[in-house]
N, C-alpha and C positions, 0 to 999 in steps of 0.2 A: 354587768351580769357576772356572777361567780363562775369559774370554770370555763367550759367551752361556750362561746356565744350561742344563744338560741337561734334556731332557724325556723321553727314551727310555732306559730302563734295562733291562739284562739281568742275570740272576743265576743262580747255580748252582741248578737246580731238582731235582725238580719243585716245585710249590707246597707250602708247608708246611715248607720246610727252614729251618735256622738262617740261611742266606744271605738268604732272603726276609725273615725276621724282622729281621735286621740292616739290610737295605735300607730297610725301613719306618720306621726311626728317622730317616732323612733326610727333611726336609720336602719337598724338591723331588721325591724319589722317591715319596713318599706321594701327591703330586698328579699325578705324571706317569704315563707308560705303563711297565708292568713286564712283562717276558717271561721265562719260565724257559728255561734252556739245559740240555742233557743232560750237559754236561761243562764243565770250566774252559776247555779249548782252544776249544770251541764258543762260549762266552761272550765270550772275548777276540777271537776271529776276527770276531764280529759287530760289535765296536767297530772293529776294523781295516778292515772292509769298509764302514763307515759305516751299518750297519743299526741301530746303537744309539749313543747318545752316551757312555755309560759302562757299565761292568760292575762288579758287586760279587762278589768271589771270596775264598775263605778263604786266608789267608796262613800262619797258625800257630795252634796250640792249646797252651795252657799245660801240658797233660798229654801229648798226642801229639806235640808238636813241629811242625816245619815241614811245610807241604803241598808235597810235592815237585813235583807237576805244575804248580802255580802258579809256583814258582821257575823251573822249566824253561822255561815259556812266557816269563817276563820276561827271561831271559838269552838264549834261543835264537830267540825269535820276533821279528817286526817290532817295533821299539821302541814301547813304550807308557809312559804316565806315571801314577804313583800320585798322586792329587790329594787323597785323604782316607783316614783309617783309621777303622774302627768296631770297638770292642771290646765283645763281647757275652757276658754270663754264659751258660754252657752248663748248662741245666737239663733233665734227662731225666724223663719220666713213663712209667709202664706204662699203656697205653691198650687198650681193647677195645670191642667193640660193646655198646651198652646192654643190660643184663640179664645180662652175663657176670660171674661171681664169680671170685675168685682161685683157688679150688679147681678150677675147670674148665680152667685154663690148662695146656696140655701142650706147645704149640709157640709160640715167641716170635720174631717177625721183628725183626731189628735190623741196622743197619750194623755192620761189624766193630769200628770204634772205639767206637761207642756200647755194644755188648755188653761190650767190654773195660773200659770205664769204669764199668760197673754190675755187674761180676761178683761182688763181695762181697755186694751186696744180693740178687742172684739166688741165690747159694749159700745165703744165710740164709733166704730166703722162698720160693723155688721151686727147690729142689735137684734135682727130677726132671724139670723142664721142659727141652726141647731148644731151643737158640738157633740160629736159621737165618739165615745171612748174606743181606742184600739190599743193593741199590746205594746207598740213602740212607735217612735217617730218615723222609723223607716217603714213600718207596716202602714202608717198613714199615707206615706208617699206611694207605696205599692197599690193601695186601695184606690187612690185617685187615678193612678196610671191605668188601672183596669176599668175606670169609669164608674166605680161604686159611689163616689162622692164628688162634689164639685171642686173641693179644695182640701188641702192638708196643711197642718202646722207641723213643720219638720225642720231639720237642719239644712243649711245651704248645700252641704255635701250630698244629702239624700235627695234633694230636689234635682240637682244636676245628674245624679246617678240614674234617675228614673225618667229622664227626659221631660221634666216638668218646667213650666215657666214660673218665674217669681212674680206674684201679684203685688206683694209688699214685703219689704225686708225690715229687719230690726223691730219686730213687733212685740218683743218681750217687755213686760212692765218693769223689769229690772235689768237694764242693759249691762250692768256690771257683774251679772251673775256668772259664776264659774262652777264647773264640776271637777272634782278630784277623782282620779282613777288610780288604781293600784296594779302594777305589773307583778304577778304572783308566779312563783316557781316552786319546784320541789325543794326540800331542805338541803342546804349546802352552806358552806361558810359565807357570811354576808359579804357584799362588796366592800372594797377597801375604804377606809375613812377618807372623806374629801375636805374636812374642815367645816362643812356646812351640811350636816346630816340630821335625819330624823330617826328616832327609835320608837317603834309602835309596840304596845303591850296590851294584853287583856288581863285585867286584875280582878280576882275574886276576893272580896274582903271577908274578914271573920265577922259574921253577923251577930255573934253573941258577945261582942266586945264593944264597950262604949268608946267612941272616938276612933273607930277602925279606919274610916276614910281619912280622917285627919292624920293618922299615923302614916298612911300611904303618901299623902302630900308632903309631910315633913321629911320623909326619906329623900325626896327630891329637893325640897327647899333648903335644907341645911347644907346641901352640897352645891348650892347655886345653880341647879339645873332647871331650866325654864320649861314649864309644862305648857305646851302650845294648844292642846286639845284634850278635853275630858268629856266623855259621853257615857251615859248608862244604857244598858240593854238588858231586858229581862232574861233570866236564865231559863225560864219555863218550868221551874220547880214549884214555885208558889208565889202569890202576891208579895211584893216587897223584897224579892231576891233578885239582885242585879249583878251583872259583870260590868266593870268599868273599862272603857277603852281610853288609853292614854297615848298621846304623842308627845315626846320629849325632844328637846334639842340635844344633839349629841349622838355618838356611835357606841355600840356595845363594846368596842375595843378601847374606848376611853376609860382611863382609870377612875375618874370621878363618877361616870355613869355606871361603871362596873360595880363600884361600891354601893350605889343606890339600888341596883338590881339585886345585889346580895341582901340588902336590907329589906327590900320588898319580899324576897323569898322567905325571910325569917318571920315577917309580920303578917303576911297574907295567907288566906286559905289556899290559894293557888295563883300562879302567874304563868301566862302563856306568852312567850316571846314571838312577835309577829314580824320582826325584821328591823334592820338598820340600813338606811338607803339615802342617797343624795336628795336634798331638798330641791323641789322643782324650780323655785324662783325666789328671789329676794335674798337678803343677807341673814346670816344667823344672828338671832337676838343676843345682845351682850349678856354675859353671865358673870356673877360675882362669886367669891368664895364663901365659905361658911362652915361652921363646926357646931356639932350638937353638944349640949352640955346638960347634965342632970338627968339623962335618960338611963333606964335600967339596962344593965349589961346582959346581952343575950348569952345563952350557954355556949360553950366551946363547940359542942356538936352541931349547933345551929350554924356557926360560922363555917365549919368544915363542909356541911351539906350545901350551903348557899354558894361557897367557892367552887365546889364540884359542879353544881348546876350551871354557874356562869361559864365555866370552861366548856361545858357541853354546848351552850348556846353559841359561844364563839367559834366552835368547831362545826357548827351547822347541824347538830344533832337535836332535833326538836321532838317534844313528846313528854 
């Protein structure tokens, strides 16, 4: 974390969610104050208002894809900075109050994504049980603890936290599934480069220009920068208008990535810097060199503007 280490954390609640489990993997959070929020916007607004130092919110799931509400907040809300990522294996269990047996289960509380990710197991083992949608995995565990349902699909952490017994574990149809979380703080200089970093951007392409998206990709490719993720998200303006979320290997302090960011600033309608932070796991992909040739030379003013913009990003001035 840049500056003073955070001590007040907020996460997508209630207690017992995967978000809380992911947050507890961070030593500073395990020692600090942790408060649940009812929604991603509420968690991020707590950081914006200074009520918390950082928020941990879900960013994407390897099965369900992007978490739209988080992306919407990052591009449309007051600027915030991703300072770290946490990648957590997603393991679901079927939990019930002690003494309950599988044959007694008639109604199962589950978050819609959790139910969808366990549907094959449910079909094979509880074909006659009704799955009832609830707001979160933790809410499912709470409802079962109150006696509202016979069983819940939830995280092991949530089952233990609410005094439930595990009727079956590892019930997900995709045992390799993971969820990626972002630790988000107020604007400040990014963490120092580690040599294995990710830079996240939100890019608005020029919609009236042929090959606008290709121009974005070329700014990275010609400098040998690996693009590890690209996803589109509607801007809300009209059909066909999208903002693209990019994850690149490298740090904003790196000369090569800095040049690419200046290039994106010149060629895109807008670019929002979302953060440079350590990669959660694995090794940095190998990158090669590269040089562009035959491209039109941008105006001198464009270079001055993009250089000043890069300096602001490096200093932690977002907006």
